C-alpha positions as CSV (number, residue, x, y, z in Angstrom):
1,M,10.4,-16.6,-7.7
2,E,10.3,-13.6,-10.2
3,K,13.8,-12.3,-10.8
4,A,14.6,-8.6,-10.2
5,K,15.9,-6.8,-13.3
6,I,17.6,-3.6,-14.2
7,Q,16.3,-2.0,-17.4
8,V,18.5,0.5,-19.3
9,L,16.1,3.1,-20.7
10,D,16.3,5.2,-23.9
11,T,17.2,8.7,-22.7
12,N,15.0,10.3,-25.4
13,D,12.0,8.1,-24.5
14,L,11.9,6.8,-21.0
15,S,9.1,4.4,-21.9
16,A,11.4,2.5,-24.2
17,V,13.8,-0.2,-22.8
18,K,17.1,-0.5,-24.7
19,R,18.3,-3.6,-22.8
20,E,17.6,-5.6,-19.6
21,I,19.9,-7.1,-17.0
22,A,18.4,-9.9,-14.8
23,V,20.1,-10.2,-11.4
24,Q,21.7,-13.6,-10.7
25,F,20.1,-13.8,-7.2
26,N,17.3,-11.7,-5.8
27,P,18.5,-9.4,-3.0
28,E,17.7,-10.5,0.6
29,E,16.5,-7.1,1.4
30,Y,16.5,-3.5,0.2
31,S,16.0,-0.1,1.7
32,L,14.3,3.0,0.3
33,N,15.4,6.3,1.8
34,K,14.0,9.8,1.5
35,D,14.7,13.1,3.4
36,N,14.0,16.8,3.2
37,N,16.3,19.8,3.8
38,F,15.2,22.5,6.2
39,A,16.9,25.8,7.1
40,S,16.8,27.0,10.7
41,Q,16.6,30.7,11.5
42,A,17.0,32.2,14.9
43,I,14.4,34.8,15.8
44,P,15.0,37.2,18.7
45,G,12.5,36.5,21.5
46,L,11.7,32.9,20.6
47,S,13.0,30.0,22.6
48,S,14.1,28.1,19.5
49,P,14.8,28.7,15.8
50,I,12.1,28.4,13.3
51,L,12.4,25.9,10.4
52,Q,11.8,26.7,6.8
53,F,11.5,24.1,4.1
54,V,14.3,24.4,1.4
55,N,13.9,21.4,-0.8
56,G,13.3,17.7,-1.0
57,N,16.2,15.3,-1.6
58,L,16.1,12.4,-4.1
59,R,14.9,9.0,-2.9
60,T,17.6,6.3,-2.9
61,L,17.3,2.6,-3.2
62,E,20.0,0.5,-1.6
63,M,20.7,-3.2,-1.6
64,E,23.4,-5.9,-1.9
65,L,23.6,-8.1,-5.0
66,F,25.2,-11.5,-4.8
67,F,27.2,-13.1,-7.7
68,D,28.5,-16.7,-7.8
69,T,30.3,-18.6,-10.6
70,V,31.7,-21.5,-8.5
71,D,29.9,-24.2,-10.4
72,A,30.7,-22.6,-13.8
73,G,34.4,-22.0,-12.8
74,T,34.4,-18.7,-14.6
75,D,35.6,-15.2,-13.5
76,V,32.8,-13.7,-11.5
77,R,34.0,-10.2,-12.4
78,T,32.5,-10.6,-15.8
79,D,29.0,-10.9,-14.3
80,V,29.7,-8.2,-11.7
81,N,30.7,-5.8,-14.5
82,T,27.3,-6.0,-16.1
83,V,26.0,-4.0,-13.2
84,V,29.1,-1.9,-12.3
85,S,29.5,-0.7,-15.9
86,L,26.2,1.1,-15.4
87,L,28.3,3.8,-13.8
88,N,30.1,4.4,-17.1
89,I,29.4,7.6,-19.0
90,D,27.6,7.2,-22.3
91,G,29.4,8.7,-25.3
92,E,26.2,10.2,-26.8
93,T,24.5,11.6,-23.7
94,H,27.8,12.4,-21.7
95,A,26.2,10.9,-18.6
96,P,25.6,7.4,-17.1
97,P,22.4,5.7,-18.4
98,I,18.9,6.2,-16.9
99,L,17.7,2.9,-15.4
100,R,14.6,1.3,-14.1
101,F,14.9,-1.3,-11.3
102,V,11.9,-3.7,-11.4
103,W,11.1,-6.4,-8.9
104,G,7.4,-7.3,-8.3
105,S,5.6,-4.1,-7.3
106,L,8.8,-2.1,-6.9
107,I,9.4,0.0,-10.0
108,F,12.1,2.6,-9.5
109,T,13.4,5.0,-12.2
110,C,16.9,5.9,-11.3
111,V,20.7,6.1,-12.0
112,L,23.4,4.0,-10.4
113,T,25.4,6.3,-8.1
114,K,27.5,3.8,-6.1
115,A,28.8,0.2,-6.5
116,A,31.1,-1.3,-3.8
117,Q,32.5,-4.7,-4.8
118,K,33.7,-7.3,-2.3
119,F,35.2,-10.6,-3.6
120,T,34.8,-13.4,-1.1
121,R,35.8,-16.7,-2.8
122,F,38.6,-17.6,-5.2
123,A,39.6,-20.5,-7.5
124,S,42.9,-22.2,-7.0
125,D,44.6,-19.8,-9.5
126,G,43.3,-16.8,-7.6
127,T,40.4,-16.0,-10.0
128,P,37.4,-14.6,-8.0
129,V,34.3,-16.8,-8.2
130,R,32.0,-15.2,-5.6
131,A,31.2,-11.5,-4.9
132,R,28.9,-9.2,-3.2
133,V,28.2,-5.7,-4.6
134,S,26.5,-3.0,-2.5
135,V,24.7,-0.7,-4.9
136,T,22.9,2.6,-4.4
137,F,20.4,3.9,-7.0
138,S,19.3,7.5,-6.9
139,E,15.8,8.3,-8.2
140,F,15.8,10.0,-11.6
141,I,13.3,12.9,-11.7
142,D,12.2,14.3,-15.0
143,A,11.7,18.1,-14.4
144,E,8.6,18.3,-16.5
145,R,7.0,15.2,-15.0
146,D,7.8,16.3,-11.5
147,A,6.3,19.7,-12.1
148,L,3.1,18.2,-13.4
149,E,2.8,15.7,-10.5
150,N,3.3,18.5,-7.9
151,N,1.0,21.0,-9.6
152,L,3.8,23.4,-10.4
153,Q,2.7,23.8,-14.0
154,T,0.5,26.8,-14.9
155,A,-1.0,28.1,-18.1
156,D,2.0,30.4,-18.6
157,F,4.6,27.7,-18.3
158,S,4.0,24.7,-20.5
159,K,7.4,23.0,-20.1
160,F,10.4,22.8,-17.9
161,H,14.0,22.2,-18.9
162,V,17.1,21.0,-17.0
163,V,20.3,22.9,-18.2
164,V,23.2,20.7,-19.3
165,H,26.9,21.4,-19.7
166,D,27.8,24.2,-22.2
167,E,24.1,25.0,-22.9
168,T,23.1,28.7,-23.4
169,L,19.7,30.4,-23.5
170,N,20.1,30.8,-27.2
171,V,20.5,27.0,-27.6
172,I,17.5,26.4,-25.4
173,A,15.4,28.9,-27.2
174,N,16.2,27.3,-30.5
175,S,15.4,23.9,-29.1
176,F,11.9,24.9,-27.9
177,Y,11.0,27.8,-30.3
178,Q,13.2,27.0,-33.3
179,D,14.5,30.6,-32.9
180,P,17.8,31.2,-31.0
181,L,16.9,34.9,-30.7
182,A,13.8,34.1,-28.7
183,W,15.7,33.7,-25.4
184,R,14.2,36.8,-23.6
185,P,10.9,35.1,-22.6
186,I,12.9,32.3,-20.9
187,A,15.2,34.9,-19.1
188,I,12.2,37.0,-17.9
189,A,10.2,34.0,-16.8
190,N,13.1,32.8,-14.6
191,G,14.3,36.1,-13.4
192,I,17.6,35.9,-15.2
193,D,19.4,39.2,-15.6
194,D,22.6,37.8,-17.2
195,P,21.8,35.2,-19.9
196,R,25.3,33.7,-19.4
197,S,24.7,32.9,-15.8
198,I,22.8,29.7,-16.2
199,V,24.5,26.6,-14.8
200,P,24.2,22.8,-15.4
201,G,21.4,21.2,-13.3
202,Q,19.4,24.4,-13.2
203,V,15.6,23.9,-13.9
204,L,14.2,26.6,-16.2
205,K,10.5,27.3,-16.8
206,I,9.8,27.5,-20.5
207,P,6.9,29.8,-21.2
208,S,4.5,29.5,-24.0
209,L,4.6,32.1,-26.8
210,P,3.5,34.9,-27.0
211,F,4.7,35.6,-23.4
212,V,3.4,38.5,-21.4
213,D,5.8,40.0,-18.8
214,Q,3.6,40.3,-15.7
215,E,5.5,43.3,-14.4
216,S,5.6,45.5,-17.5
217,G,2.7,44.1,-19.4
218,E,5.0,43.8,-22.5
219,V,4.4,41.0,-25.0
220,V,7.7,39.3,-25.5
221,Q,8.2,37.1,-28.5
């Protein structure tokens, strides 16, 4: 039977695989989870609150991986760590690696968000030789790809950007326009009054230049 595998992707090019980890034993089962957030609002005169869609949550993939080194007589923690180490922060990206879990028709781009280890058998000297690791992968969504797939892109907004730690509008403007002073179109397009108020994880629309402010009609470069 085809073995499930975890691919470590190149952060700069998600189509490129940097390395691949084959699981020792295929999982007996897995679960895919997805839910949405709704806000309820009480309206006078109605018998129940109304619901308003807020946002969709990430899909998660959960399973239990089995490791066994009884026959080899080696420490099973070495094999377990090949998976658990995917929680570690990369020195270059300052974040855990982006992964792709592949098993047959299941292809899931994700990050590892949880790994609970349980050691169930030991050698005579106490060395663990059998383990089960319950893992949770959270789907990785590229902001630009998600916008395209959900028809959020318009002629005015050619790209989207996810803010990272210590990033400013000047830095973002320099990255997209090669001009740190061209931050105003980004601020106007996203309704930002204070350019210092952006926070990590915030998704910004990056307008094409020249940008026309729809309210004032001003051409902003």
